[in-house]
C-alpha positions in Angstrom: -35.3 -49.8 24.9 -34.9 -46.2 25.8 -31.8 -45.6 23.4 -33.3 -47.5 20.7 -36.6 -45.5 20.7 -34.5 -42.3 20.7 -32.7 -43.5 17.5 -36.1 -43.8 16.0 -37.1 -40.4 17.0 -34.0 -38.9 15.3 -34.4 -40.9 12.3 -37.9 -39.5 11.6 -37.2 -35.9 12.2 -33.7 -35.5 10.4 -32.4 -35.8 6.7 -30.6 -39.0 6.0 -27.3 -37.4 5.6 -27.6 -35.9 9.0 -29.2 -38.9 10.8 -26.1 -41.1 11.5 -23.6 -38.8 13.0 -26.5 -37.0 14.9 -28.0 -40.2 16.2 -24.6 -41.5 17.4 -24.0 -38.1 19.2 -27.5 -38.1 20.9 -27.4 -41.8 22.0 -24.0 -41.0 23.6 -25.3 -38.0 25.4 -28.3 -39.9 26.7 -26.5 -42.7 27.9 -24.6 -40.1 29.9 -27.4 -38.6 31.0 -29.2 -41.7 31.8 -26.7 -42.5 34.8 -28.0 -39.4 36.5 -31.6 -41.2 36.7 -32.6 -44.0 38.9 -33.7 -47.3 37.6 -37.4 -46.4 37.3 -36.9 -42.9 35.9 -34.1 -43.8 33.4 -36.4 -44.7 30.4 -38.6 -41.7 30.7 -35.7 -39.3 31.4 -33.7 -40.5 28.1 -36.9 -40.5 26.0 -37.7 -37.0 27.2 -34.3 -35.6 26.5 -33.7 -37.2 23.1 -37.2 -35.9 22.1 -36.4 -32.4 23.1 -33.1 -32.2 21.7 -34.4 -33.9 18.6 -37.2 -31.4 17.8 -35.0 -28.6 18.5 -32.4 -29.8 16.0 -35.0 -30.7 13.5 -36.2 -27.0 13.4 -32.8 -25.4 13.7 -30.6 -27.5 11.4 -31.3 -25.6 8.2 -30.2 -22.5 9.8 -27.2 -24.1 11.3 -26.4 -25.6 8.0 -26.8 -22.3 6.3 -24.7 -20.4 8.8 -22.2 -22.9 8.4 -22.0 -22.7 4.7 -21.8 -18.8 4.9 -19.1 -19.0 7.3 -17.1 -21.4 5.0 -17.8 -19.1 2.1 -16.5 -16.0 3.8 -13.4 -17.7 5.0 -12.7 -18.7 1.5 -13.2 -15.1 0.2 -10.8 -13.9 3.1 -8.3 -16.4 2.2 -8.6 -15.6 -1.6 -8.1 -11.9 -0.6 -4.8 -12.8 1.0 -3.5 -14.8 -1.9 -4.5 -11.9 -4.5 -3.0 -9.3 -2.1 0.3 -11.3 -2.7 -0.2 -11.6 -6.5 -1.0 -7.8 -6.7 2.5 -7.0 -5.6 3.7 -9.0 -8.5 1.5 -7.4 -10.9 4.3 -7.2 -13.8 4.6 -11.0 -13.8 1.8 -11.4 -16.4 -2.0 -10.7 -17.3 -3.6 -12.5 -14.3 -1.2 -10.9 -12.0 -1.9 -7.6 -13.4 -5.8 -8.0 -13.0 -5.3 -8.8 -9.2 -3.9 -5.4 -8.6 -7.0 -3.7 -9.4 -9.1 -4.6 -6.4 -6.8 -3.4 -3.6 -9.8 -1.5 -1.7 -11.8 -4.5 -1.9 -9.2 -6.8 -0.3 -8.7 -4.4 2.6 -12.5 -4.0 3.2 -12.8 -7.8 3.4 -9.7 -8.1 5.5 -10.9 -5.4 7.9 -14.3 -6.9 8.1 -12.9 -10.3 8.9 -10.5 -8.8 11.7 -13.7 -6.9 13.2 -15.7 -10.4 13.3 -12.7 -12.0 14.8 -12.2 -9.4 17.6 -16.1 -9.8 18.2 -15.6 -13.7 18.4 -12.8 -13.4 20.7 -14.8 -11.2 23.0 -17.8 -13.6 22.9 -15.6 -16.5 23.7 -13.2 -14.8 26.1 -13.8 -17.8 28.6 -12.6 -20.3 26.3 -9.7 -17.6 25.5 -8.7 -17.8 29.0 -8.9 -21.4 29.5 -7.3 -22.7 26.4 -3.8 -22.1 25.4 -4.3 -23.8 22.0 -7.3 -21.6 21.2 -5.2 -18.5 22.2 -2.5 -19.4 19.9 -4.3 -20.3 16.9 -6.6 -17.2 17.0 -3.7 -15.0 17.7 -1.7 -16.4 14.7 -4.8 -15.9 12.3 -5.3 -12.4 13.5 -1.7 -11.2 13.3 -1.4 -12.7 9.7 -4.6 -11.2 8.6 -3.4 -7.8 10.3 -0.3 -7.9 8.1 -2.2 -8.5 4.7 -4.7 -5.6 5.8 -1.6 -3.6 6.7 -0.1 -4.1 3.1 -3.1 -3.0 1.2 -3.6 -0.1 3.6 0.0 1.2 2.9 -0.9 1.5 -0.8 -4.2 3.3 -0.4 -3.2 5.7 2.7 -1.3 8.0 0.4 -4.3 9.1 -1.1 -5.6 10.6 2.0 -2.6 12.6 2.9 -2.0 16.3 2.7 -2.7 18.2 -0.5 0.4 19.6 -2.5 -0.1 23.6 -1.7 1.4 26.2 -3.5 3.3 28.9 -1.4 2.2 32.6 -1.8 -0.9 33.9 -3.5 -3.5 31.5 -5.2 -3.2 31.2 -9.2 -5.1 33.8 -11.1 -6.0 31.5 -14.0 -7.7 28.1 -13.3 -9.0 25.6 -15.7 -12.2 23.3 -15.0 -12.3 19.9 -16.6 -15.2 17.4 -17.0 -14.3 13.9 -18.2 -17.0 11.6 -19.1 -16.9 8.1 -20.3 -20.3 7.9 -22.2 -20.7 4.2 -22.6 -22.0 5.1 -26.1 -22.3 1.6 -27.4 -25.3 1.1 -24.9 -26.1 4.3 -23.1 -28.3 6.5 -25.6 -29.6 8.8 -23.1 -28.1 12.3 -23.5 -30.3 14.4 -20.9 -28.2 13.6 -17.8 -24.9 14.2 -19.5 -26.4 17.8 -20.9 -27.8 18.4 -17.4 -24.2 17.9 -15.8 -22.5 20.1 -18.3 -25.1 22.8 -17.8 -24.6 22.6 -14.1 -20.8 22.2 -14.0 -20.1 24.7 -16.8 -16.6 23.4 -17.4 -13.8 25.0 -19.6 -12.8 21.8 -21.1 -14.9 18.6 -21.6 -13.4 15.3 -23.0 -15.3 12.4 -24.0 -14.5 8.5 -24.4 -16.7 5.9 -25.9 -17.9 8.7 -27.9 -19.8 6.9 -30.8 -21.1 8.7 -33.9 -24.7 8.7 -32.6 -23.5 10.5 -29.6 -21.3 12.9 -31.4 -24.3 14.0 -34.0 -26.7 14.2 -30.9 -24.7 16.3 -28.8 -23.3 18.6 -31.4 -27.0 19.6 -32.4 -27.7 20.9 -28.9 -27.1 24.4 -27.6 -24.9 23.2 -24.7 -22.1 22.4 -27.1 -22.2 25.6 -29.0 -20.6 27.4 -26.1 -17.4 25.1 -27.0 -16.4 26.3 -30.5 -12.6 24.5 -30.1 -13.2 21.1 -30.7 -11.6 17.8 -32.3 -13.6 14.6 -32.5 -12.6 11.4 -33.8 -15.4 9.0 -35.2 -13.0 6.1 -35.7 -11.1 6.9 -32.3 -14.4 7.3 -30.3 -12.8 10.4 -28.3 -13.7 14.0 -28.3 -12.4 17.1 -26.7 -14.3 20.4 -26.6 -13.0 23.8 -25.1 -14.3 27.3 -24.5 -10.9 28.6 -24.6 -8.8 28.7 -27.8 -6.7 25.6 -28.7 -3.7 25.4 -30.9 -1.9 22.4 -32.6 -5.0 20.0 -32.1 -4.3 16.8 -33.6 -5.3 13.1 -33.5 -2.5 10.8 -33.0 -2.4 7.0 -32.8 0.1 5.3 -30.5 0.3 2.1 -32.4 1.9 2.7 -36.0 -0.3 0.5 -37.9 -3.3 -0.7 -35.7 -5.6 2.5 -35.7 -8.1 1.2 -33.2 -10.0 3.4 -30.5 -7.7 2.2 -28.0 -4.7 3.6 -29.4 -6.2 7.0 -30.4 -4.7 10.1 -28.6 -6.1 13.6 -28.9 -3.3 16.2 -28.2 -4.0 19.9 -27.9 -2.2 23.1 -26.7 -3.7 26.1 -25.1 -2.3 28.9 -22.8 -3.6 29.1 -19.2 -2.6 32.7 -18.2 0.9 33.0 -19.3 1.8 29.4 -19.3 1.5 26.9 -21.9 -0.4 23.8 -21.2 -0.8 20.6 -23.1 -3.8 18.3 -22.8 -3.7 14.5 -24.0 -7.2 12.6 -24.2 -7.0 8.7 -24.5 -8.8 5.7 -23.8 -6.2 2.7 -23.6 -7.4 -0.9 -23.7 -8.9 -2.7 -20.8 -6.6 -5.5 -19.8 -9.4 -8.1 -19.8 -7.2 -10.4 -21.9 -3.4 -10.7 -22.4 -3.7 -9.0 -26.1 -5.5 -6.2 -24.5 -3.0 -5.9 -21.8 -0.2 -5.5 -24.4 -2.2 -2.9 -26.3 -2.5 -0.9 -23.1 1.2 -1.2 -22.5 1.9 0.3 -25.9 -0.1 3.4 -25.2 1.5 3.9 -21.7 5.0 3.3 -23.4 4.3 5.7 -26.2 3.4 8.5 -23.6 6.6 7.9 -22.0 8.5 8.3 -25.2 6.5 11.4 -26.2 6.8 13.1 -22.6 9.6 15.6 -23.9 7.6 16.7 -26.6 4.5 17.2 -24.9 6.0 20.1 -22.9 6.7 20.7 -19.1 2.9 21.4 -18.3 1.0 18.3 -19.1 -2.3 16.7 -18.3 -3.5 13.2 -19.5 -7.2 12.8 -19.1 -9.3 9.7 -19.9 -10.5 6.2 -19.1 -7.0 4.6 -18.5 -8.6 1.2 -17.6 -5.9 0.8 -14.7 -5.9 1.0 -11.2 -3.6 3.3 -9.3 -1.7 0.2 -7.9 -1.2 -1.6 -11.0 2.5 -2.2 -12.4 1.7 -0.5 -15.6 0.4 2.7 -13.9 3.2 3.0 -11.2 5.7 2.4 -14.5 3.8 5.1 -16.4 4.1 7.7 -13.5 7.9 6.9 -13.2 8.6 7.3 -16.9 6.4 10.5 -17.5 7.1 12.2 -14.1 3.5 12.7 -13.6 1.2 12.3 -10.4 -2.3 11.0 -9.7 -4.7 14.1 -9.3 -6.6 11.8 -6.7 -3.6 12.2 -4.2 -4.8 14.3 -1.0 -8.4 13.9 -2.1 -9.0 10.2 -1.3 -9.8 7.4 -3.6 -12.6 8.2 -6.2 -13.7 5.0 -7.7 -15.5 5.6 -11.1 -16.3 2.1 -12.4 -18.6 0.3 -12.3 -21.2 2.9 -11.8 -24.2 0.8 -11.8 -25.4 -2.1 -9.9 -28.4 -4.3 -11.0 -29.9 -4.1 -7.6 -29.6 -0.4 -7.0 -32.2 2.1 -8.7 -31.5 5.2 -6.9 -28.6 7.4 -8.6 -27.2 8.8 -5.5 -26.9 5.3 -3.9 -25.2 4.2 -7.0 -22.6 7.0 -6.6 -22.2 6.0 -2.9 -21.8 2.4 -3.5 -18.9 2.9 -5.9 -16.4 3.3 -3.1 -16.7 -0.1 -1.6 -17.6 -1.8 -5.0 -15.8 0.4 -7.6 -12.2 1.0 -8.7 -10.6 4.1 -9.7 -9.7 3.8 -13.7 -10.7 7.1 -14.9 -7.8 9.5 -14.2 -6.3 12.8 -14.6 -2.7 12.7 -14.4 -0.7 16.1 -14.0 2.8 17.2 -14.2 4.8 18.6 -11.1 4.1 22.2 -12.3 0.4 21.7 -12.2 -1.7 22.3 -8.9 -4.9 20.3 -8.4 -7.4 22.7 -6.8 -10.1 20.5 -6.5 -11.4 16.9 -7.7 -14.5 14.9 -7.4 -16.6 12.1 -8.9 -19.8 13.3 -10.6 -23.2 11.8 -10.5 -24.6 8.9 -12.2 -25.3 9.8 -15.9 -26.4 6.5 -17.4 -22.9 5.1 -18.1 -21.0 2.5 -16.6 -18.5 5.0 -15.4 -19.1 8.0 -13.0 -17.8 11.5 -14.5 -14.5 13.0 -13.2 -14.5 16.9 -12.4 -11.4 18.7 -11.4 -10.1 22.2 -11.3 -6.4 22.8 -12.0 -3.9 25.7 -12.4 -0.3 26.0 -13.7 2.1 27.0 -11.0 3.5 30.5 -11.7 7.2 30.3 -12.1 9.4 32.0 -9.5 
């Protein structure tokens, strides 16, 4: 009678999909506990035990169920981060493989969090660790495998936090301050943050991408750009270059011979920095969101490699290149052009996405770019160019954060 009553109590207090397994479990426990009572106390003891346990479970089961779902989801995310880590080292196999290379920082953060949680769990369950050889083996294998994946991702990120390439001897006399901004001109129409940033930083050169005609007409009417008389902008290419210092041989060139789209447009300009010539190339290649777009991006990168000798020894490539530093396309570009990433020595500086729907504070948006963002806005420099400083600018209403850098040409010995 006591066991039957216990089952009825459970059935009243639990959802149907939890009733059967839980009722069997409680019945078995109750029968085991009943042997501890004498004949007269058995029915009362079993019923009290079942009532107490059922009431506790009926209150806690939604939280346990939610916790179980969260744990399963997190395990799935960790597993996917490991799969995508493997794919990211084979980015030249195709479009999906190439996309997987962009989120290496996120893979590392997920795996580091999982390792931390595993370490905490081991400490909390250290008695089971000491008693069960199978538990030790299972957890040790999981920890080591995850540590290997995290190490693979860390090996690609660590060089960006290494020492700066320093110049021996006296510091350069002539420096150049650059400001790169992706305006997100198709949806962003607020010019005030951009004007304020230009006034605050006072750069020597500014380049704009996604520089639509309304932005071109609006900014050129302001006093802030009147300080930059040397300029070239393209209404079709949606890019622009503005300079305080004289530019020469400024031209708009398309990487594709027939398709003159914004993603194939390049502004090329030459200037003198002290006694040294310097070439600046501004571009906005296609984002590899589809296989065709990846092909367009490759066309631009290949064209830069082909034109490398004509562009001179001292070269800057500036723009939203729509690729992470670890992609196969980016690695091949650096190899073919002999350029290097200006982030080296300054740490990773993610620039996209700049806005998150649940974040309203502009400073917080900039801070959250590191764990959630990827560095796709680049300044690439040749070996003769020193990068004196590099940083990400504040939120200016775009989906990208600006990039600010100061460079100098290494004097010839």
